[in-house]
MIMAR-172956 format. One record per residue: residue in three letters; x, y, z of N, C-alpha, C in turn. Coordinates in steps of 0.1 Angstrom, whole numbers, plus 5000, padded with zeros to 4 digits. Atoms other than C-alpha are relative to their C-alpha. Layout:
REM residues N
R   kolro   n_xx   n_yy   n_zz   ca_xx   ca_yy   ca_zz   c_xx   c_yy   c_zz
R     ALA      X      Y      Z       X       Y       Z      X      Y      Z
...
***
This chain:
REM residues 196
R   kolro   n_xx   n_yy   n_zz   ca_xx   ca_yy   ca_zz   c_xx   c_yy   c_zz
R     MET   4987   5005   4994    9781    4442    8847   5015   5011   4998
R     ARG   4985   4995   4999    9809    4467    8854   5011   4994   4993
R     GLY   4987   5005   5012    9839    4465    8828   4998   4992   4991
R     GLN   5002   5008   5009    9817    4447    8808   4995   5010   4984
R     THR   5003   4998   5006    9809    4460    8772   4993   4998   4988
R     THR   5005   5009   5012    9785    4457    8748   4999   5000   4988
R     PRO   4995   5001   5014    9788    4457    8709   4985   5011   4993
R     PRO   5003   4992   5004    9778    4484    8692   4984   4999   4993
R     GLN   5012   5009   5004    9742    4484    8678   4996   5010   4983
R     PHE   5000   4991   5011    9739    4496    8641   4984   4999   4994
R     LEU   5009   4998   5000    9709    4506    8629   5004   4996   4976
R     PRO   4998   5007   5018    9701    4489    8590   5001   5012   4987
R     LEU   4997   4991   5014    9713    4505    8557   4990   4996   4991
R     GLN   5008   5006   5008    9691    4505    8530   5003   5004   4989
R     THR   4997   5007   5010    9698    4499    8498   4993   5006   4988
R     VAL   5010   4995   5007    9686    4516    8465   4996   4988   4988
R     SER   5001   5011   5002    9672    4489    8443   5005   5005   4984
R     PRO   4990   5005   5009    9691    4483    8410   4992   5002   4986
R     MET   5010   4999   5012    9660    4484    8388   4987   5010   5005
R     PRO   5011   4989   4996    9630    4508    8389   4984   4987   5004
R     ILE   5014   5009   4999    9597    4488    8403   4990   5003   4995
R     ASP   5015   5000   5014    9571    4500    8382   5007   5001   4987
R     PRO   4999   5001   5010    9575    4489    8347   5001   5007   4988
R     THR   4997   4989   5013    9569    4520    8329   5012   5009   5003
R     GLN   4989   4992   4996    9600    4535    8344   5015   4990   4993
R     ARG   4991   5007   4998    9634    4526    8334   5015   5007   5008
R     ARG   4985   4996   4990    9670    4530    8348   5009   5012   4992
R     ALA   4990   4994   5014    9695    4552    8326   5011   5010   5007
R     THR   4989   4996   4997    9730    4565    8330   5002   5009   4990
R     ILE   4996   4988   5007    9737    4600    8318   5008   5004   5003
R     SER   4984   4992   4994    9771    4617    8311   4997   5013   4991
R     VAL   5000   4983   5001    9771    4654    8306   5011   5006   5003
R     LEU   4984   4991   5002    9805    4670    8290   4995   5014   5003
R     VAL   4999   4988   5005    9806    4703    8298   5012   5012   5008
R     GLU   4991   4988   4996    9827    4739    8308   5000   4994   5016
R     ASN   4996   5003   4989    9843    4727    8343   5001   5018   5003
R     GLU   5000   4989   4994    9831    4763    8357   4992   5000   5015
R     ALA   5011   4999   4984    9812    4776    8392   4989   4998   4993
R     GLY   5016   4993   4992    9781    4777    8400   4990   4982   4986
R     ILE   5005   5012   5015    9781    4742    8368   4989   4990   5005
R     LEU   5010   5009   4992    9770    4717    8391   4985   5001   5004
R     ALA   5017   4996   4995    9742    4734    8412   4994   5001   4988
R     ARG   5009   4993   5013    9728    4746    8382   4994   4978   4995
R     VAL   5011   5012   5006    9720    4708    8370   4994   4993   5010
R     VAL   5008   5004   4992    9712    4694    8404   4990   5003   5001
R     GLY   5008   4984   4997    9689    4726    8405   4993   4995   4992
R     LEU   5007   5003   5013    9676    4709    8371   4988   4987   5007
R     PHE   5010   5010   5002    9665    4677    8385   4993   5003   5017
R     SER   5006   4994   4986    9654    4691    8425   4989   5013   4994
R     GLY   5010   4995   5002    9632    4714    8408   4994   4994   4993
R     ARG   5012   5005   5012    9611    4696    8385   5002   4984   5010
R     GLY   5006   5009   4989    9611    4667    8413   5009   4987   4997
R     TYR   4992   5013   5001    9636    4641    8395   5008   4991   5007
R     ASN   4986   5009   4988    9655    4615    8416   5013   5000   4994
R     ILE   4989   5004   5000    9692    4613    8414   5005   4991   5009
R     ASP   5001   5014   4997    9701    4577    8419   5017   5000   5010
R     SER   4986   5001   5001    9738    4586    8417   5005   5011   4997
R     LEU   4994   4990   5010    9761    4616    8408   5013   5002   5002
R     THR   4985   4995   4995    9799    4621    8401   5008   5009   4991
R     VAL   4993   4986   5007    9820    4648    8390   5012   5005   5000
R     ALA   4985   4995   5002    9855    4658    8377   5003   5002   4988
R     PRO   4990   4996   5012    9880    4673    8353   5001   4989   4992
R     VAL   4997   5005   5008    9883    4653    8322   5010   5004   4992
R     ASP   4994   4992   5005    9909    4673    8302   5008   5012   5002
R     GLN   4992   4995   4994    9931    4693    8296   4997   5017   4995
R     ARG   5015   4985   5003    9899    4724    8281   4998   5003   5009
R     GLY   5008   4996   4988    9887    4726    8314   4988   4997   4999
R     ARG   5014   5008   4997    9859    4703    8310   5000   4993   5005
R     SER   5001   5013   4995    9844    4677    8331   4990   4993   4994
R     ARG   5005   5007   5003    9824    4651    8332   4990   4997   5014
R     ILE   5010   5003   4981    9791    4642    8353   4992   4985   4995
R     ASN   5007   5013   4996    9780    4610    8358   4984   5005   5006
R     VAL   5011   5001   4994    9740    4608    8366   4993   4990   4997
R     VAL   5006   5020   5004    9723    4571    8372   4984   5011   5006
R     THR   5011   4999   4999    9686    4584    8376   4990   4991   4997
R     SER   5009   5004   5006    9653    4569    8369   4986   5006   4997
R     GLY   5014   4997   5002    9618    4572    8355   4993   4997   4986
R     THR   5007   4998   5012    9594    4570    8325   5011   5005   4991
R     GLU   4991   4997   5008    9609    4573    8292   4997   5013   4995
R     MET   5000   4989   5006    9591    4603    8284   5008   5015   5014
R     VAL   4990   4991   4990    9611    4619    8319   5014   4997   4995
R     ILE   4984   5004   5001    9644    4606    8311   5002   5007   4987
R     GLU   5002   4993   5008    9637    4623    8276   4998   5017   5002
R     GLN   4998   4984   4997    9629    4658    8292   5010   5003   5008
R     ILE   4990   4999   4994    9657    4654    8315   5012   5000   4988
R     LYS   4989   4997   5009    9684    4651    8286   4994   5008   4993
R     ALA   5003   4988   5016    9666    4680    8263   5003   5012   5013
R     GLN   4994   4996   4991    9671    4698    8300   5010   5004   4998
R     LEU   4986   4996   4998    9704    4694    8306   5007   5004   4982
R     ASP   4993   4994   5011    9715    4697    8266   4997   5018   4993
R     ARG   5002   4989   5004    9700    4732    8269   5004   5007   5011
R     LEU   4994   4988   4984    9718    4746    8301   5016   5003   4998
R     VAL   4979   4996   5003    9755    4761    8295   5007   5001   5010
R     PRO   4987   5003   5009    9779    4751    8292   5000   4984   4996
R     VAL   5000   5017   5001    9768    4722    8283   5005   4995   4984
R     HIS   4994   5003   5015    9788    4706    8254   4993   4987   4995
R     ARG   5004   5013   5012    9771    4673    8247   4995   4988   5016
R     VAL   5008   5010   4991    9744    4647    8266   5000   4984   4998
R     ALA   4997   5011   5006    9749    4614    8260   4988   4988   5012
R     ASP   5005   5017   4992    9725    4582    8274   5004   4989   4996
R     LEU   4993   5015   5004    9747    4556    8280   4998   4987   4999
R     THR   5010   5015   5000    9719    4527    8286   4996   5003   4986
R     MET   5007   5003   5009    9702    4534    8255   5012   5001   4984
R     GLU   4996   5004   5011    9729    4542    8232   5014   4992   4996
R     GLY   4992   5007   5004    9747    4514    8235   5008   4994   5012
R     PRO   4990   5009   4991    9774    4488    8253   5007   5012   5009
R     HIS   4996   4988   4994    9785    4509    8282   5005   4989   5016
R     ILE   4994   5004   4987    9805    4498    8318   4999   5012   5006
R     ALA   5005   4993   4992    9792    4515    8347   5006   4995   5015
R     ARG   4995   5005   4990    9817    4510    8381   4996   5012   5011
R     GLU   4998   4985   4986    9821    4531    8414   5005   4984   5010
R     MET   4997   5011   4988    9837    4520    8445   4998   5004   5013
R     ALA   5003   4995   4992    9834    4519    8477   5006   4993   5013
R     LEU   4987   4998   4983    9852    4521    8517   4986   4988   5011
R     ILE   5014   5006   4992    9827    4493    8538   5007   4998   5012
R     LYS   4998   5001   4981    9834    4493    8580   4992   4987   4998
R     VAL   5002   5013   4987    9826    4459    8599   5009   4994   5008
R     VAL   4998   5006   4981    9830    4455    8637   4992   4992   4998
R     GLY   5006   5015   4992    9827    4421    8647   5012   4993   5005
R     THR   4988   5007   4993    9852    4398    8664   4984   4982   4998
R     GLY   5005   5015   4996    9848    4356    8664   4998   4997   4983
R     GLU   5003   5006   5006    9829    4337    8638   4993   5011   4991
R     HIS   5000   4988   5008    9821    4372    8623   5008   5003   4991
R     ARG   4986   4993   5008    9849    4383    8611   5006   4989   4992
R     VAL   4998   5007   5010    9858    4355    8597   4994   4994   4983
R     GLU   5012   4998   5018    9829    4349    8575   5000   5012   4990
R     ALA   5006   4989   5006    9829    4386    8564   5018   4998   4995
R     LEU   4990   5003   5006    9866    4378    8553   4999   4991   4993
R     ARG   5003   5017   5007    9854    4347    8538   4994   5005   4992
R     ILE   5009   4998   5002    9828    4366    8522   5010   5014   4988
R     ALA   4995   4989   5010    9850    4397    8509   5012   4990   4984
R     ASN   4989   5004   5005    9875    4373    8496   4994   4999   4991
R     ALA   5013   5004   5010    9843    4359    8474   4999   5012   4991
R     PHE   5003   4992   5006    9841    4391    8458   5012   5010   4999
R     ARG   4983   4993   4997    9880    4403    8460   4994   5018   5007
R     ALA   5002   4988   4998    9872    4431    8479   5013   5001   5011
R     ARG   4987   5005   4987    9903    4442    8500   5002   5008   5012
R     VAL   5005   4999   4985    9909    4447    8536   5011   5010   4994
R     ILE   4991   4984   4997    9927    4483    8539   5002   5008   5011
R     ASP   5001   5001   4982    9923    4486    8574   4997   4988   5007
R     ALA   5001   5012   4988    9925    4460    8601   4999   5006   5011
R     THR   4997   5001   4982    9919    4459    8645   4997   4990   4998
R     ALA   5007   5011   4994    9910    4436    8664   4991   4997   4999
R     GLU   5014   5001   4993    9874    4440    8666   4994   5012   4988
R     SER   5008   4994   5005    9873    4458    8629   5009   4998   4983
R     PHE   4993   5003   5015    9878    4456    8587   4992   5012   4995
R     VAL   5000   4992   5008    9880    4484    8564   4998   4990   4985
R     PHE   5001   5011   5008    9873    4466    8526   4992   5011   4986
R     GLU   5002   4989   5012    9875    4486    8493   4998   4988   4988
R     MET   5005   5005   5014    9856    4472    8463   4995   5011   4991
R     THR   5002   4992   5011    9853    4483    8430   4988   4986   4996
R     GLY   5005   5008   5009    9823    4467    8406   4985   5010   4999
R     GLY   5005   4996   5003    9790    4471    8391   4989   5002   5016
R     THR   5008   4995   4987    9763    4487    8417   4992   4984   5005
R     GLU   5007   5010   4997    9747    4455    8419   5008   4989   5006
R     LYS   4990   5010   4993    9776    4436    8431   5003   5006   5014
R     LEU   4996   4993   4989    9784    4466    8458   4989   4993   5009
R     ASP   5011   5000   4986    9747    4461    8470   4996   4984   5005
R     ALA   5000   5018   4998    9753    4423    8467   5009   4999   5016
R     PHE   4988   5006   4990    9782    4427    8493   4994   5005   5013
R     LEU   5006   4997   4989    9763    4447    8513   4992   4997   5006
R     ASP   5014   5014   4999    9734    4425    8519   5009   4992   5008
R     LEU   4995   5012   4991    9759    4401    8530   5005   4999   5020
R     MET   4992   4996   4985    9778    4421    8558   4993   5011   5006
R     ARG   5013   4993   4991    9743    4435    8574   5000   4989   5013
R     PRO   5000   5017   4984    9742    4403    8599   5016   5001   5006
R     LEU   4987   5003   4992    9785    4403    8606   5003   5015   5001
R     GLY   4995   4989   4993    9787    4441    8614   5000   5011   4989
R     LEU   4998   4996   5014    9782    4462    8584   4994   5015   5015
R     ALA   4998   4988   4996    9790    4494    8602   4995   5019   4993
R     GLU   4998   4980   5012    9795    4527    8576   5008   4991   4988
R     VAL   4995   5006   5014    9796    4525    8541   5006   5016   4993
R     SER   5001   4985   5007    9811    4556    8519   5003   4996   4987
R     ARG   4998   5005   5012    9808    4552    8479   5002   5012   4992
R     THR   4993   4991   5012    9823    4571    8453   4986   5005   4987
R     GLY   5011   4998   5011    9788    4568    8430   5008   4995   4986
R     VAL   4998   5008   5013    9788    4554    8390   5004   5005   4987
R     ALA   4988   4998   5010    9817    4562    8369   4995   4992   4986
R     ALA   5001   5007   5008    9806    4553    8335   5001   5003   4984
R     ILE   5000   4992   5017    9815    4551    8294   4999   4989   4997
R     ALA   5000   5010   5014    9808    4536    8262   5013   4993   5000
R     ARG   4987   5011   5007    9827    4505    8253   5001   5003   4989
R     GLY   4993   5001   5007    9848    4502    8225   5001   5015   4990
R     LYS   4997   4992   5005    9853    4532    8200   4989   5015   5004
R     ARG   5003   4989   4997    9829    4555    8212   5004   5009   5009
R     VAL   4996   4991   4990    9831    4585    8230   4985   5011   4994
R     ILE   5012   4989   4996    9808    4614    8246   5006   5011   4988
R     ASP   4997   4987   5007    9829    4639    8229   5014   4996   4993
R     ASP   4985   4997   5007    9864    4641    8199   5006   5007   5010
R     LEU   4997   4987   4998    9889    4653    8212   5006   5011   4994
R     HIS   4999   4987   5005    9889    4679    8189   4995   5011   5000
R     GLY   5006   4986   4995    9864    4699    8200   4986   5000   4987
R     ALA   5008   4995   5008    9842    4694    8169   4983   4998   5000
R     HIS   5014   5004   5005    9808    4688    8181   4996   5015   5012
R     ASP   5003   4982   4993    9815    4724    8208   4991   5005   4990
R     ALA   5005   4982   5009    9792    4755    8196   5005   5002   5003
***
């Protein structure tokens, strides 16, 4: 019929499994403290792609006044592959320190996502109810859509996305994992004692 609009059809989004399926593999969150200079991110990514290693998540940002950045990489592989990745990262110049947060002790890992859900009627009400249960914030709303902002662990975000799919999940933008050791443990001291 003329004048009627049909709701948009969306392809299902794929999620990354939080744990490797192969029991010989493990998931690793690796933090790399580097000199903030042109080309370092390309060299880190090139190390992974050149050897066929997969990056599940990658974040990078400046972290101090001394011109250093922190790169957080989430990857998975056998113990031997993870050790190779860490050794090869450690050999890159200008890397100051490589830390496998997963193995060095308790750590906190979070990411932020912006999630657009398009729907009306009961789907809209249910999306709001679930968002409230997950403590997602509504940061944009129209008569037919919401944009939610959510922060948490990867598994929490994945669970929220799974619940939003049948309700009209339309688009997702994720920051990637930001991670830091718990307690007083740090990737590098503030005075540069670990600098070469």
